C-alpha positions as CSV (number, residue, x, y, z in Angstrom):
1,M,94.8,153.3,112.3
2,K,94.7,149.7,111.3
3,L,96.6,148.2,108.4
4,A,97.0,144.7,107.1
5,I,99.0,142.6,104.7
6,I,96.9,140.1,102.7
7,E,97.6,137.5,100.1
8,T,95.5,137.1,96.9
9,G,96.3,135.9,93.4
10,G,99.8,134.8,94.5
11,K,100.7,138.3,95.5
12,Q,100.8,140.3,98.8
13,Y,99.2,143.7,99.3
14,L,99.4,146.4,102.0
15,I,95.9,147.3,103.0
16,L,94.6,150.4,104.6
17,P,90.9,151.2,105.2
18,D,89.3,153.3,102.3
19,K,92.2,152.5,100.0
20,K,91.8,151.3,96.4
21,I,93.9,148.4,95.2
22,K,94.2,146.6,91.9
23,I,94.3,142.8,92.3
24,E,94.3,139.8,90.0
25,K,90.8,139.0,88.7
26,I,88.7,136.6,90.9
27,K,86.3,134.3,89.1
28,N,82.6,134.4,89.8
29,I,82.7,138.0,91.3
30,S,81.3,140.9,89.4
31,E,81.3,144.7,89.9
32,G,79.4,146.0,92.9
33,E,79.8,142.7,94.9
34,E,81.6,142.4,98.3
35,V,84.9,140.5,98.5
36,I,86.2,138.9,101.7
37,F,90.0,138.2,102.0
38,D,90.7,135.7,104.7
39,K,94.4,135.1,104.0
40,V,95.6,137.8,106.3
41,L,99.4,137.7,107.0
42,L,99.8,140.6,109.4
43,I,97.7,143.2,111.2
44,A,99.2,146.3,112.8
45,E,97.2,148.8,114.8
46,T,98.3,152.2,116.0
47,P,95.6,153.8,118.2
48,T,97.4,157.2,118.6
49,G,99.4,157.2,115.4
50,K,102.7,156.6,117.3
51,T,104.8,153.6,116.2
52,E,106.0,153.0,119.8
53,E,102.4,152.1,120.8
54,A,101.7,149.8,117.9
55,R,100.0,146.4,118.3
56,V,101.2,143.9,115.8
57,I,99.8,140.4,115.1
58,V,101.8,138.1,112.8
59,G,100.3,135.0,111.3
60,K,101.9,131.6,111.0
61,P,101.3,131.8,108.0
62,Y,97.8,133.3,108.3
63,I,95.9,134.9,111.2
64,E,93.0,132.7,112.2
65,G,89.7,134.6,112.3
66,A,91.0,137.7,110.6
67,K,89.5,139.1,107.5
68,V,89.5,142.1,105.2
69,T,86.3,143.1,103.4
70,G,86.0,145.3,100.3
71,K,83.8,146.1,97.4
72,V,84.6,145.6,93.7
73,I,84.5,149.0,92.0
74,K,85.4,147.9,88.5
75,S,87.1,145.2,86.6
76,G,89.0,145.5,83.4
77,R,92.2,144.6,81.5
78,G,95.6,146.2,81.9
79,K,97.9,147.7,79.2
80,K,98.9,145.5,76.4
81,I,102.3,143.7,76.8
82,I,104.1,142.6,73.7
83,V,105.7,139.2,73.7
84,F,108.2,138.8,70.9
85,R,110.2,135.6,70.2
86,Y,113.1,135.7,67.9
87,H,115.7,133.1,66.7
88,P,118.6,134.6,64.8
89,K,119.6,133.1,61.4
90,T,116.5,130.9,61.1
91,R,113.8,133.5,60.1
92,Y,111.8,132.6,63.3
93,R,109.7,135.5,64.6
94,K,106.6,135.4,66.7
95,K,104.7,138.4,68.0
96,K,101.9,138.1,70.6
97,G,100.1,140.6,72.7
98,H,98.7,140.0,76.2
99,R,96.4,142.0,78.5
100,Q,96.1,140.9,82.1
101,P,92.6,141.1,83.7
102,Y,92.3,142.9,87.0
103,M,89.8,144.1,89.6
104,E,89.8,147.4,91.4
105,V,88.7,146.9,95.0
106,Q,87.7,149.6,97.6
107,I,88.7,148.3,101.1
108,A,86.0,148.7,103.7
109,E,87.4,147.4,106.9
110,V,90.1,145.2,108.5
111,K,88.8,142.8,111.2
112,D,91.0,140.8,113.5
113,K,89.9,138.0,115.9
């Protein structure tokens, strides 16, 4: 089994093949398209499933030539978050709502050098 840690949207994600992840929305990519993540921080491979026989590659900060491919399943917006500002004794109140856009990606494979 091969796993990886990638960076996208300012966050880090643990990646396994055939896993679905929710990431920050990437511009100019729509549903059904393939996504390639080239900022791979770590790759670990356990051929027999035992941790003693694991092969680990750590990047400085990224691994050259490594990439993770996936397919965008859907894109949408998350739950609404209420932002409320309040100043006591001055009648200052502001209420705003925010919904963060996201993409759901099905990971296809993890490739190293």
